[in-house]
N, C-alpha and C positions, 0 to 999 in steps of 0.2 A: 523527350524530341528524339526523332527520328537519329541513328550516327550519321551525319552528314556525309562522311567520307565512301560509305557504302551507297549512297546515291548519285552523289555527283558525278555529272556526265552519262551516267546509263539511261540509255535510251527506254526502257521499260517506266523510270518514273519520269512523272509530269508536275507539271505547274497548270492550274486553272486562273485567270485573270479575269476580271469583271469591271468595264468600264462604264461608270456610272455619271453620265454625262450632264449631272445637274448641277447648278449654284445659285443661291438666292441673286449674288450679284459676279459679276466679272472684276479679279484685281485686277490690277493696272498694269503687271508684266505678264501675266498667261497667255499662252499660244496651246495650250493643250486643248482639245474638242469640247465645250461644255456649251450649254446655253442655259437660259434662264425661265423659259416658259415650263412651270414646274405642273400645269395641265397635261402634259404628254407623259406622266411616270408612269400612270398605268399601262399605257401600250407601250413603252420600254419594257415595264416587267414582264406584259406576256408573250412581246415579242424575243427576248434574252430567254423565257423558259424555251422558248419553242425550239430557238438557237439552238439551246442545250441540248432539246432532243432529235433535231437534225444531223447534231455532229457527234452523236454516242457512238452509234456503229464503227464509224473509224475509229475510235480511243479505246477498244476494249483489251489492248493490249498492255495499256499501260495502267500504273498506279500512278494515284495522284498525291504528291506529299506538300502539297501547298496551294490555299483558297486566297485570293487577293482581291479585296474590293476597293480598286480606287476609282481618281475621277479626276477633273470634277469634285464634288464634294458628297459621297453616298450616305451621308445621314440626312441627304434631303429624302433619304426612303423611308417610311414608318418601318418601326419592325416586324410587322405584318408582311410587309411589301420582300424585306430584305428574307426574312422566313421562306417566303413561295419560290426565290431562287434557291437559299441552298438546299431546300426539299428536295427541287428537280436536279441539283447538282447531286445528290447522294442516291438518288433514285436511278441517274442512267450513268456514274460515273463513279470507280472502285477508288475510294477516296480511302487513305489509309489511316487506322485508329488514331493516330497522334499527328496527324497532320497539323501543319503550321497555318492559322485561318486568322487572316487580319484583315482589318477596317481602317481604312484612313477617314479622320473625323477631323472638322473646323471645329473650335474651342467654342464656338457662341451657342447657345442655345441648348448644351450638352448637360443634361441632369443622372443622377444615380438608376433612375429607373429606366434609363434607357441601355445603359452602359449593364444593366444585370440582366436586362435580356435578351443584350447582344451576347454575354458568356452563357444563357441559358441556351442560346442556337448553335454553341460554340465555339465563338470567338476568343483566341487566348492571345492574339497581338494586336493593339492600337497603335495606331501612328496620327500623331498630332498635325495640324499643319498651324506650327507655331509663328516661324519666320524670324521673328523678332518681340525682344520683350520690351520694347523703347513702343512707347501710343503715337509719339511723332513721326517712327519712319514706319509703323504697324498704318496710319493713315496715309502715308503717302505710296505705301504700296498698294492700297485702295481694300484694306484686310477690315472684315464687320468685326473683330473681337478687338479687345483691349488685352494688354498686359496680365492685368488682374482675373481675367477669362481664361488665359492661358494657366496660370499658375491654380487657379480654381480644379479646372476639370483634371489635371495632372491628379490631385488630392482624391480628387471624386475615384476616379479609375481606381489607384492604388485602394482605397476605402471598400468597393466593390470586391478585390479579389484578383484584378488583372494585374501579373506584375511586368509582364514584358510590353514596355511601354518606350515607343520610338517617338521622337520630336523631330521637326524637319526645322531647321533653319537658312537662314541666306545673309552669304556675303559676296564685295565687290558692290553693294547698295547705295545708292544717294547718300550723303550725309554719315553714312557710318564710319566713326573712326575708329582708329585703334582702341583706345581706351573703352569704346561704347561696344567693340567686339568680345576686347576680354569681359568686362562686366557678363555680357550676356550670355559667353560660354559659361562662366560660373556659376552664373544664376540658374543656368541649363542642368547643369551635372549637382547642383546643390539639390535639385528635384530629386524624386525617386524614380529614377529612369535607365533602363538600362540598353538601349539604342541612340544613336545621335544619325543623323543625316544631314549633311550642310552643304549646300549647293550653291556655286557662284553664279551669281545673275547671269542670265542669258539674254539681252538686249533681243526681243524678238520684232519683227516689222508687221507694222498694223495693230500694236498695243499702245492703251494708253501711255506708259512710260516710255515706248520708242518715241511716238511724238513729242512729249517733253523734252526730251534730251535732245532731238533734233534741232528741235524750237529752242535752246536753250534755256527754257523753264528751269532742269536739271542738268546736274553732270553727274559722269559717273567718276569714282576713283580713278588715279592712273595705274597704271600696271605693278610698279614698285608697290604702293600700297595694298593691292589686292594680293602680290605676291607675301608680304607681312602679314598680313590676314589668315593665310592659309598656312603657313608657318606656326603662328600662334596657333590655329586650331590643332594642327597636331600636334603641339608639345602639351599645349592644354588638355587635350583628349588622354594622351598617355598619362600625364602628372593622375588624372584620376581612374586609370583601371581598366580605359575602352581602346581595345584591341584595330588598329587601324588595317583595315582587310580590304578596302575598297577603295576608290579616288573620293570618293564622299560619306564613305561610311564609316561608323565606329561602334562595336558594340561590346559589352562587357563580354569575357567569357562564356561560350554557351547561349550567347543571345544575337549572334549574326543572323542577318535573314536569310529564311532557307530559301524566299522565295525569288529573291532577287540572285542569289547563286544559283538558283537552276537554269536562270538565262546566261550567268555569264561561263557556267561550265558546259552548254551546247543542250541542256535537257531541252527535250520538247514541252511544248508548253502550247496552251488554246485562250485564245482571246475572245470573251464573249461580250456584245456592245457596241453599240459604233467607233469605229477608228481605231477597235482595239486591233491586235497583229497577233499571229500564231506561227509556229514551225515546228513542223514534225518529227525534227531529230536528225532529219539527212538530206532532202535536195528541195522542199517546196518550204515556201513563206508566205503566207498570206493576209491580206488584211481587211477587213471590214469598212464599208461606205463610212463617210465623216459625215452623215447627214440621217439627223435622229426619224424625221418625218420618209426617208427613204428607207433608212432600216427597216422601221417599222413597217411599212408596206411591203415591201419584199417577203419579210416573215410571215406576213398575213397571207400571202400567197403560196408559201411553203417552200420558198427559193431561201437561199443563204446569200447574202448580201456582199460578197465576196470576190475578192480579185487573189491572183496569185501568180507567183515568179519561181520558175524553177532554178535553182543555183547553182552555177558552174565550178568544177574545182576551184579558180581561184578566189572566187565568194568565197567561198568556204574556208579558203587558208586565210583570205583577210578577217572575216571574221571571227576565225581563231584568236589571232591577233589582236584586235581591237577587245575582244572580251577579254581574255586572259590578262593583257597587259593592264588593265585595270585592277587585278584584282592584286594582294598581297603574296600569293604564287608564282605569278608571273606565269611565263611561257616555260612549258615542259619543254626540251628539245628533244628528247627521246620518244615524249606522246608525239610532237609535230611528226617526228620521223616515224613511228607507228601508222600516224594517220594520212599521212601527204607522203613519202616518201624521203629517202635520206636527201636526194637534190634537194629539196627544198629547205629542210635544215642547212643544208650547206650555203646557200642561196640566201638566208637570212641571215647568216653569218656574216658574209660577205656585203652584205646591204650596211650589216654595223661595224663594219670594219672601214666600210667606206663614209660614217659620217662623225659629225666633230658631237657625236653624245659619249667619249669616253668619259664623262664626269657627271654624267645624267643616268647613264643605263649601266649593271652589274651585271657581269657575265659570273655566274658561281655554279662548278658540276652541272653544266647543261641545264641550266636554267636561266633565263632572263629577265632581270625585273629592273622597273626604274626606281631609282631612289625616295627616299619616302615625300622628301620636302618637294621633290622636283614633278611630284604625280600630276600636280595643276599644270603643267605642259604637256601633257599625254597625248593630246589632240595632236599637234604638231610631232612628235615622235612616232606616232603610229602611222599618221600619213605619208612620213618617209619609209617605213617600213611595208609598204601596204604592196601586194604584187596586182600588178596592172593586168 
């Protein structure tokens, strides 16, 4: 793989994200844009290929170090459909030879033929949406797979020769006890994975789970239990040799996600597909319409389905603070000063001195970091440090 330190933060190195907005059914907690009308897949694939062509002229100065198929569930696409999108990307963008190429999959219905074909298309990293190894909790979450499905697909991927395997798990969910969470993590690390993403449940208005919680059909664990679950996550991950490099992400050495780190360190990126976001690395953020039919219709007329915003200096300072404090590296005050001026560095130090975060934030040799067990509180800390 590319030496990561040579590409993070470099404006000529970018990432590609393809949002595949299809699921066979909606999970009870999910607020990502997706829908279940699989009859629209052909129209989506054609529209995505058109979007790639229309965007390509503006991105000829960049080399792409990652491709990431997310969703939704990208495994709703046939190998032929994925191949057409990959081919279009390679024709229109300068993708480096050892790019990290990831696809998210759900465990149900995946066989060895599908994995082998993904490998032949160049996929070298697979992220599996497991969420839990408890069939009871999976049912509560509205997942379609079982715990045995998840274990089987991990084994299948390993047998097919893809070693860069990431699992998604969730904590802070209804009925997840401390004991069950410990067992879940140990089971995950006893499989042959190289990366773990563990997310605190976010209760999103309009979801099935939200309605059940506000109706007292289900209840969320209290803050004390959630903090204990996060502490256990950090401790067990470390015990198994996984480095905690971002709030929710843990990887073996040399297996930290390149794609996600491009986001966190300010590299440009392109988002293809409905609701996908892009950033030019300088002053412009853009996002696609959150509607598959409107997305297809716009591109059929050779029109990008995109809105834009232009970032102010404060926007860029806030982005820097938000993304860097999520990571193991934290904020480098020398870089902050280089990018935004000495006055901004001084103001940030003043903000820190005026807050009661001395036991949570570590300032060492011009670097600001949130102590590992307290990363779960990062949203509040970051809000307090924002430049309005």
